[in-house]
TORZALUM-312550 format. One record per residue (C-alpha): residue in one letter; x, y, z. Coordinates in steps of 0.5 Angstrom, whole numbers, plus 500, padded with zeros to 3 digits. Example, Ala and Ser with C-alpha at 12.3 -4.5 7.8 and 13.67 -1.06 7.14 Angstrom:
A525491516S527498514
//
This chain:
X615568415X613573420X610571427X606574432X606572439X599574441X595575448X601576453X605581458X611584456X616586461X623588460X627593464X623599464X616596465X611590463X604592460X599588455X601587449X603583441X609582438X610582431X616578429X618579421X625575419X630576425X627583428X621585433X617590428X612592432X610591440X603593441X595591443X591589438X596588432X594585426X597577425X596579417X598572416X603571421X603564424X600566432X604563438X599564443X602567450X596568454X598568462X605568460X610573460X614575454X621577455X627578452X632572451X636570456X643572456X649568459X655572460X660566463X660560460X665555457X663550451X668545449X674549454X680544455X682544462X686541466X688535462X681534459X675537454X668541457X664535455X659540453X660542445X656549442X651546439X649542445X650548449X647553445X641548445X640546452X640553453X634555449X630549453X631554459X629561455X636563454X637566447X645568447X652567452X658569451X664565451X671565453X677565449X683562453X690562450X695558453X700562455X706563449X700562445X698569440X690571442X689571435X690563434X686562440X681566437X681562430X679556435X674557438X670561433X671555428X668550435X663556435X660555428X656549430X652554435X645554435X644561438X647568439X654568442X660572442X667572446X672575452X678573451X683571455X690575457X694570460X701572458X704578456X708580450X708586444X704581440X699581445X699589445X698589438X693582439X688586443X688592438X686587432X681583436X677590437X678593431X676587426X673582431X667585435X671584442X670589447X673585453X679582455X679577461X685576467X685569471X688571478X688564480X690557477X698558478X703555473X697555468X693561466X694565472X696573470X701576475X701584477X705586471X700582466X695585470X697593470X700592462X693588460X688594463X693599460X692597453X684595454X685603456X688605450X682601446X676602450X675596452X672592459X677588463X673582467X677578472X677572476X679575482X682569487X689569490X692564486X699564490X694563496X690558494X696554491X699554498X694552502X693546497X698544498X698544506X691542506X694535501X700534506X695534513X692528509X685531506X684528499X677528497X673534495X672537501X680539501X677544495X673549499X678550504X683551500X680557497X677561503X672568501X679571504X683569498X677572493X676578497X684579496X683578489X677582488X680588492X686588488X684588482X680594483X684598486X689597480X683598475X682605480X689608479X689606471X683608470X680603466X672600467X672593471X668586471X668581476X666574474X662570479X662573486X661569491X662572497X662577502X669579502X668580494X661583495X664588500X670590495X665591490X661595494X666600497X668601489X662603487X659608492X666611491X663612484X669608481X666603475X666596477X661591475X660584478X656578477X653573480X652564479X645562479X648556483X651560489X645564491X642557492X647551494X652551500X659548501X656543505X655539499X662537499X661533505X656529501X658521503X658519495X665522493X662523485X657527488X661532492X666532486X661534481X661540485X668543485X668549481X672556483X670560487X668554491X661554494X660558501X658557508X650559508X651566510X653568504X648566499X644571503X649577502X649576495X642576494X642583498X647584493X643583487X636587489X642593491X644593484X652591487X651585482X648587476X648580472X646573473X651568469X652560470X660559468X657553465X663548464X661541464X666535466X662529467X664523472X669519468X673526467X672528475X674522477X681524475X682528481X680522485X686520490X687529489X682535489X687538486X686534480X679534479X677537474X673545476X665546473X659545473X653546469X647550470X645555462X639551462X636551469X639559470X632563468X627558472X632558478X632565479X624565477X623560483X628562488X628570487X621573483X616567486X619569494X618577492X627578492X626580485X621584481X619581474X623587471X629586475X629579473X630581465X635587468X639580472X638576466X638579460X639587460X645590464X649584461X647587454X648594456X655592461X658589454X654594449X649590444X643593447X639595444X639590438X639584444X636583452X630588450X623587446X623593441X622595434X628594431X632588436X632582435X627577436X630573442X624572446X622567451X615566452X614565459X610561464X610563471X605557472X609551469X613545473X618542473X623538477X630539475X634532474X640530469X635524466X632529463X635536461X638537455X646539457X651534455X653531462X650526466X650530472X646536476X647539481X639542482X638535482X631533484X630542485X622543484X622550480X616553478X617558472X619555466X620557458X614555454X617558447X624561446X625565440X632566437X632571431X625570430X625563429X623558435X627554437X624550443X616550444X613546450X618541451X620540443X627542441X627545434X634548434X639547427X646546428X650553426X644556426X648562432X652568429X657571432X656578435X660584434X661588440X664595439X669598445X665604449X670609447X670615449X664616454X667611459X674611459X674618458X669619464X675614468X680618466X678625469X676622475X683618477X688620472X688629473X694631469X699632473X704638473X711638476X713642482X718648480X724646484X732648485X736643482X740640490X747643491X752639488X747634485
//
């Protein structure tokens, strides 16, 4: 059954114009003014913007972490995403140390079969031996994985040391894959956590004290320089502070292929929340990296405006109040994570577009198109064009809502944006041509989301990096020292 979205203003990363959008099956088949409906179902987009559905490049559904499991599963999480105008997420396969990467990947693929919207996976490298080297090759060639994640934090669990980073980055270079990193100096965090706890600071206020901006800045710079030496492109997740942003900016101005994401949460929430008098409230904001003082927020907005930060994400990882209370007497045991997949688009529109920080085309870039391009699924995703998947959001710029755990669709009993009034909401969301959300009516179906293959990038990106940083060396001819 065909569908026509009529009377709206189409907005892509390149331009905006008055046009109808005709969808047949799962694809966009025409974009233009005055298209013939020819019996198609009509969606009235008068007064609205018609944009590519959001792509969240950083989520954690059903994640086993810190002795518990995230409360959001792939069906509830992708359904909540649809309610907010997001039509695809890229989640993370995180093997335990010594667990084969392929084994973990198959486990996550099984969990994700219930998804209601499309999804893909980054795969984390949490240890190293020859089997990891081999599995990375299989994942890229046979399973459409083109990005590998590296945690520089969480000592004693999933943290990568420099040896693992170098081995994995080198293998990614061979495969044409993109390296992503969680940039925090795990050794420093571990030491600071011990010192702060021993000083008697046991509540959530200890969390940001143990992870100051400097530990993120150091790790970001180290990962960037390792990537530079090895000639591999790099993507930094959840950039939260001036220190890391400066490292990214310097590298990009030097011509290095470095990308960075920022979370919607880090743009609008500051670290004062950790001193909230209610322990449960403060604990719900415990995530890593933590929320920062206000000056970092303004710097992150400038980085987004300047193009030094290219994507926006949520690091959506839900833990309900009883789960957070595992750290009631020890902030180090509070499961790290916050929600946000349903609210990202509205928060960014309200605080970005309505304030003049972002244009509408820039909004599309940072919520959808840039992610599709960086992770090599454009123009299938991230645009509205003939032949693209019909992942579309009809966006009502005048629509209002008050964000609240009482009304959201995320499977968590708390919302970090609680009480925030936003203007700009998803009126209708289509996932590959199916209406999955319309005027407050959730229409998602379990298992209708599909896994999206993401081909590797070789030869362009990596050959360019190699030319820039790894020119063929030549040996210097010398006389052999006497007596040697």
